[in-house]
C-alpha positions as CSV (number, residue, x, y, z in Angstrom):
1,M,50.1,103.8,124.8
2,T,52.7,105.2,122.4
3,S,50.7,104.2,119.4
4,L,47.6,105.9,120.8
5,V,49.5,109.1,121.5
6,C,50.9,109.1,118.0
7,R,47.5,108.5,116.4
8,E,46.0,111.4,118.4
9,R,48.9,113.6,117.4
10,A,48.5,112.6,113.7
11,L,44.7,113.3,113.8
12,A,45.0,116.7,115.5
13,P,44.1,119.5,113.0
14,A,47.0,121.6,114.3
15,I,49.6,119.1,113.1
16,G,49.9,121.0,109.8
17,R,53.5,121.7,108.9
18,T,54.9,120.7,112.3
19,F,58.5,119.7,112.2
20,H,59.6,116.6,114.1
21,E,63.4,116.4,114.7
22,V,64.2,112.7,115.2
23,W,67.3,111.5,117.0
24,A,68.3,108.1,118.5
25,S,66.6,109.0,121.8
26,N,63.1,109.6,120.2
27,F,63.4,107.4,117.1
28,E,61.0,104.7,118.0
29,E,58.3,107.1,119.1
30,E,58.6,109.4,116.2
31,F,58.8,106.6,113.6
32,N,55.5,105.2,115.0
33,C,54.1,108.8,114.8
34,L,55.1,109.0,111.2
35,L,53.2,105.7,110.5
36,A,50.2,107.0,112.3
37,A,50.3,110.3,110.4
38,V,50.5,108.4,107.0
39,A,47.5,106.2,108.1
40,S,45.5,109.3,109.0
41,A,46.4,110.9,105.7
42,G,44.9,108.0,103.8
43,G,47.5,105.3,103.9
44,P,48.1,104.2,100.3
45,E,46.4,107.4,99.1
46,A,48.8,109.6,101.0
47,T,51.7,111.4,99.4
48,L,55.1,111.4,101.1
49,A,57.7,113.9,99.8
50,L,61.3,112.6,100.3
51,D,64.6,114.4,100.6
52,M,68.1,113.1,101.5
53,E,71.1,115.1,102.7
54,F,74.4,113.3,102.2
55,P,78.1,114.1,102.5
56,G,79.3,114.6,98.9
57,F,79.9,113.4,95.4
58,P,83.3,111.7,95.4
59,S,82.7,110.4,91.8
60,E,81.7,113.0,89.3
61,S,80.3,112.5,85.8
62,P,80.3,115.0,82.9
63,R,77.3,117.2,82.8
64,F,76.0,116.0,79.5
65,S,77.3,112.4,79.5
66,S,75.1,109.4,78.8
67,P,72.4,108.2,81.2
68,E,74.5,105.1,81.7
69,A,77.5,107.2,82.8
70,H,75.2,109.3,85.1
71,Y,74.0,106.1,86.8
72,E,77.5,104.7,87.1
73,A,78.5,107.9,89.0
74,L,75.4,107.7,91.2
75,R,76.1,104.1,92.0
76,R,79.7,104.8,92.9
77,N,78.7,107.7,95.1
78,V,75.9,105.9,96.9
79,D,78.0,102.8,97.5
80,Q,80.7,104.9,99.2
81,L,78.6,107.2,101.4
82,W,75.7,107.1,103.8
83,P,73.0,109.8,104.1
84,I,73.1,112.3,107.0
85,Q,69.5,113.2,107.0
86,L,66.3,111.7,105.6
87,G,63.3,114.1,105.4
88,V,59.6,113.1,104.9
89,A,56.7,115.5,104.5
90,V,53.2,113.9,104.7
91,L,50.1,115.1,102.7
92,G,46.6,113.7,102.9
93,T,44.3,113.2,99.9
94,N,42.3,116.2,101.0
95,G,45.4,118.4,100.8
96,V,45.9,118.6,104.6
97,H,49.5,118.5,105.9
98,R,50.2,115.8,108.4
99,G,53.7,116.8,109.5
100,V,57.3,116.8,108.6
101,W,59.9,114.4,109.9
102,T,63.7,114.8,109.8
103,F,65.6,111.6,110.7
104,N,69.1,112.6,111.8
105,L,71.5,109.8,111.2
106,H,74.7,109.0,112.9
107,F,77.7,110.6,111.1
108,D,81.2,110.9,112.3
109,A,83.5,112.9,110.0
110,S,86.6,111.2,111.5
111,V,85.3,107.8,110.3
112,D,82.6,108.1,107.7
113,A,83.3,108.8,104.0
114,H,82.7,112.4,102.8
115,T,84.0,115.3,100.8
116,E,85.2,118.4,102.7
117,E,83.3,120.7,100.3
118,S,80.0,119.0,101.1
119,L,80.6,119.1,104.9
120,A,81.3,122.8,104.6
121,F,78.1,123.3,102.6
122,L,75.9,121.3,105.0
123,G,77.5,123.0,108.0
124,A,76.6,126.4,106.6
125,A,73.0,125.2,106.2
126,G,72.9,124.4,109.9
127,I,73.7,120.6,110.1
128,N,74.9,120.0,113.6
129,F,77.7,117.5,113.0
130,P,78.7,117.1,116.7
131,R,75.1,116.1,117.5
132,H,74.9,113.7,114.6
133,R,78.1,112.0,116.0
134,A,76.7,111.8,119.5
135,E,73.0,111.3,119.1
136,G,72.4,110.3,115.5
137,I,70.2,107.3,114.5
138,K,72.0,104.2,113.2
139,A,71.4,103.9,109.5
140,L,70.7,100.2,109.8
141,A,68.0,100.9,112.4
142,L,66.2,103.3,110.1
143,G,66.6,101.0,107.1
144,Q,65.1,98.1,109.0
145,H,62.2,100.1,110.2
146,L,61.4,101.3,106.7
147,A,61.9,97.9,105.1
148,I,59.2,96.2,107.3
149,S,56.8,99.2,107.4
150,S,53.7,99.9,105.3
151,L,55.6,102.7,103.7
152,I,57.6,100.4,101.5
153,G,56.7,97.5,99.1
154,A,54.3,96.5,96.4
155,H,51.7,95.2,98.8
156,G,48.9,97.7,98.0
157,R,49.5,99.7,101.3
158,A,52.4,101.8,100.3
159,P,51.8,105.5,99.7
160,C,53.0,107.5,96.7
161,W,56.5,108.9,97.1
162,L,57.4,112.3,95.7
163,T,60.8,113.6,94.9
164,F,62.5,116.6,93.2
165,S,65.3,115.4,90.9
166,G,65.2,112.3,93.1
167,S,67.9,110.1,91.7
168,Y,70.2,110.3,94.7
169,D,67.2,110.3,97.1
170,W,66.1,106.9,95.6
171,G,69.6,105.6,95.6
172,Y,70.1,106.2,99.3
173,L,66.6,105.0,100.1
174,V,67.3,101.7,98.4
175,K,70.7,101.5,100.2
176,L,68.9,102.0,103.5
177,V,66.1,99.5,103.1
178,T,68.5,96.9,101.8
179,L,70.7,97.5,104.8
180,G,73.8,98.7,102.9
181,R,73.7,96.5,99.9
182,A,75.7,97.8,96.9
183,L,73.5,99.2,94.2
184,P,73.0,97.1,91.1
185,G,75.5,97.5,88.3
186,L,72.8,98.3,85.7
187,A,70.4,101.1,85.7
188,S,67.6,98.8,84.4
189,T,68.1,96.5,87.4
190,F,68.0,99.4,89.8
191,D,64.8,100.6,88.2
192,N,63.2,97.2,88.8
193,V,64.4,97.2,92.4
194,L,63.0,100.7,93.0
195,S,59.6,99.7,91.4
196,I,59.4,96.9,93.9
197,Y,60.2,99.0,97.0
198,C,58.3,102.2,95.8
199,P,55.9,101.2,93.0
200,R,54.1,104.5,93.1
201,R,56.3,107.5,92.6
202,Q,56.0,111.1,91.4
203,E,59.0,113.1,90.1
204,L,58.4,116.8,90.4
205,R,61.3,117.5,88.0
206,D,59.2,116.1,85.2
207,L,56.8,118.9,85.7
208,L,59.4,121.6,86.4
209,P,62.2,120.9,84.1
210,S,64.5,123.8,84.9
211,G,65.6,125.7,88.1
212,S,66.7,124.6,91.5
213,L,64.2,123.8,94.2
214,E,65.0,127.1,96.0
215,V,64.6,129.1,92.8
216,L,61.3,127.4,91.8
217,G,59.9,128.0,95.3
218,R,60.6,131.7,95.0
219,K,59.4,131.9,91.4
220,H,56.0,130.4,92.3
221,G,55.7,132.3,95.6
222,V,55.9,129.2,97.8
223,K,57.0,130.0,101.3
224,R,60.1,128.2,102.7
225,W,59.4,126.6,106.1
226,G,62.6,125.7,108.0
227,T,66.1,126.0,106.7
228,A,67.1,125.4,103.1
229,H,69.3,122.3,102.4
230,T,68.0,120.5,105.4
231,A,66.0,117.3,104.6
232,G,62.7,118.1,106.3
233,S,62.5,121.7,104.9
234,D,63.4,120.6,101.3
235,A,60.9,117.7,101.5
236,L,58.2,120.2,102.6
237,L,59.0,122.7,99.8
238,T,58.9,119.8,97.3
239,L,55.4,119.0,98.6
240,E,54.2,122.6,98.5
241,L,55.3,122.9,94.9
242,F,53.5,119.6,94.1
243,M,50.3,121.0,95.7
244,L,50.6,124.1,93.6
245,L,50.7,122.1,90.4
246,G,47.7,119.9,91.3
247,G,48.7,117.7,94.2
248,P,47.0,114.4,94.7
249,K,45.3,114.7,91.3
250,L,48.6,114.2,89.6
251,Q,49.2,111.1,91.8
252,Q,45.9,109.6,90.7
253,G,46.8,110.1,87.1
254,N,50.1,108.4,87.5
255,S,48.4,105.4,89.3
256,R,46.0,104.9,86.4
257,K,49.0,104.9,84.0
258,L,50.7,102.2,86.0
259,G,47.9,99.8,85.4
260,H,46.8,96.6,87.1
261,T,49.3,94.3,85.3
262,Q,52.4,96.2,86.4
263,Q,51.1,96.4,90.0
264,H,50.5,92.7,90.0
265,D,54.0,92.0,88.7
266,D,55.5,94.2,91.4
267,V,53.6,92.3,94.1
268,E,54.9,89.0,92.8
269,R,58.5,90.2,92.6
270,W,58.2,91.6,96.1
271,D,57.0,88.3,97.5
272,E,59.8,86.4,95.7
273,M,62.6,88.5,97.1
274,S,64.6,86.0,99.1
275,W,67.5,88.5,99.5
276,Q,65.6,90.6,102.0
277,N,67.0,88.3,104.7
278,V,70.1,90.3,105.6
279,N,71.6,87.4,107.5
280,A,71.9,85.5,104.2
281,W,73.9,88.4,102.7
282,Y,76.3,89.2,105.5
283,P,77.5,86.0,107.3
284,H,79.2,88.1,110.0
285,G,76.1,90.1,110.8
286,A,74.7,93.3,109.4
287,E,76.0,95.5,112.2
288,Q,79.6,94.4,111.6
289,W,79.1,94.9,107.9
290,Y,77.9,98.4,108.4
291,L,81.0,99.3,110.6
292,A,83.3,97.6,108.0
293,N,82.5,100.3,105.5
294,N,85.7,100.9,103.6
295,C,85.5,100.7,99.8
296,S,87.9,102.1,97.3
297,L,87.4,105.8,97.5
298,N,88.3,108.6,95.2
299,E,90.8,111.3,96.1
300,G,89.3,113.9,98.4
301,V,87.1,111.4,100.3
302,T,87.9,110.8,103.9
303,Q,87.3,107.5,105.5
304,L,89.2,105.3,108.0
305,P,90.1,101.7,107.0
306,H,88.5,98.7,108.6
307,A,90.2,95.3,108.4
308,D,87.0,93.3,108.3
309,W,85.8,95.0,105.1
310,E,88.5,93.3,102.9
311,N,87.5,89.9,104.3
312,S,83.8,90.4,103.6
313,S,82.4,87.7,101.3
314,W,79.5,90.0,100.4
315,V,81.9,92.7,99.1
316,T,83.5,90.1,96.8
317,Q,80.1,89.3,95.4
318,S,79.0,92.9,95.0
319,Q,82.2,93.8,93.1
320,T,81.3,91.5,90.3
321,N,78.3,93.7,89.5
322,N,76.3,90.6,88.8
323,D,72.8,91.9,88.7
324,S,71.3,88.4,88.7
325,L,72.0,88.4,92.4
326,W,69.3,91.0,92.9
327,F,66.4,88.9,91.5
328,P,65.4,85.3,91.3
329,S,65.7,83.7,87.9
330,S,62.0,84.2,87.2
331,V,62.2,88.0,87.3
332,P,63.0,89.7,84.0
333,L,65.1,92.8,84.0
334,S,63.6,96.1,82.7
335,K,63.8,96.5,78.9
336,S,64.0,100.3,79.3
337,P,67.2,101.5,77.5
338,V,67.6,104.6,79.6
339,W,67.1,105.8,83.2
340,Y,67.4,109.5,83.1
341,P,67.3,112.1,80.3
342,T,70.5,113.2,78.7
343,D,70.4,116.6,80.3
344,F,70.2,115.2,83.8
345,Q,72.2,117.3,86.2
346,P,73.4,115.4,89.3
347,W,74.4,118.6,91.3
348,V,71.0,120.1,90.7
349,A,69.4,116.8,91.7
350,A,71.1,116.8,95.1
351,W,70.9,120.4,96.2
């Protein structure tokens, strides 16, 4: 019954830019509705704009440092923190909106790592921290649902994902779908992992190289729906700008550039990924690992200690930064020497 209701909602012409606020109480229903909306939008031909809101940047990198240094800062930040919101805006091949979903994750400032400046910033944008603490979705639950859904993976059914300066969006998405696994030590390995989970991607920053999302929206006369710096609203604005620049036609061009050989390689690597079985990573169980989330944090980051973290065999492995753990021996690493351009700006990317 729930699936039928969701499909009827997804097919309804009035769905448009409807916002769906998702908490633990309606998570299962709304996730199914998101899947139905993507199916009605064309499935693999749909476009999903992604935005993450997260509680800070404990590790900073110089503005014009090397791509390797930028990735190292990203890796340290993502490994220490968890997202607070995940926003998805869905667009069909015909340019019709199919809705906007904001997944509100559990976050407790007395326990979870954060920086005070970022909490103040997000609070001013309207993030309801008491409600996130009481009613938020467990990050592992969202990650598990994403990982086994048709939205993720090189299986020919995944849609095209769209981001605006999406480095941190991708980092947190990979963390979610791998159920908290530390990011690879090398940017090239991360790029391979991302190509397996989201083989079709579009980066709006490549088309709009300067200006924040808010400034670009105003410059191009795109109306802001919802509240700035909340995940659903930012995802929708990203999608609206994408449509202004050509929309799905840009996605089709990217797909042609990808080529059959690369898609075939991604499918093979996806099928070979033995580390998707979380029980093999965390012998004490994924839920315990998630609670035992106390890594070495920088000054200004607040997080309570957890004794089980120091005894975790997985943490000992991840600290070695041995990227061979991410792939079977038959999978070559990317030969790309860089990941982001030298003028990449992490603060612009996040906000």
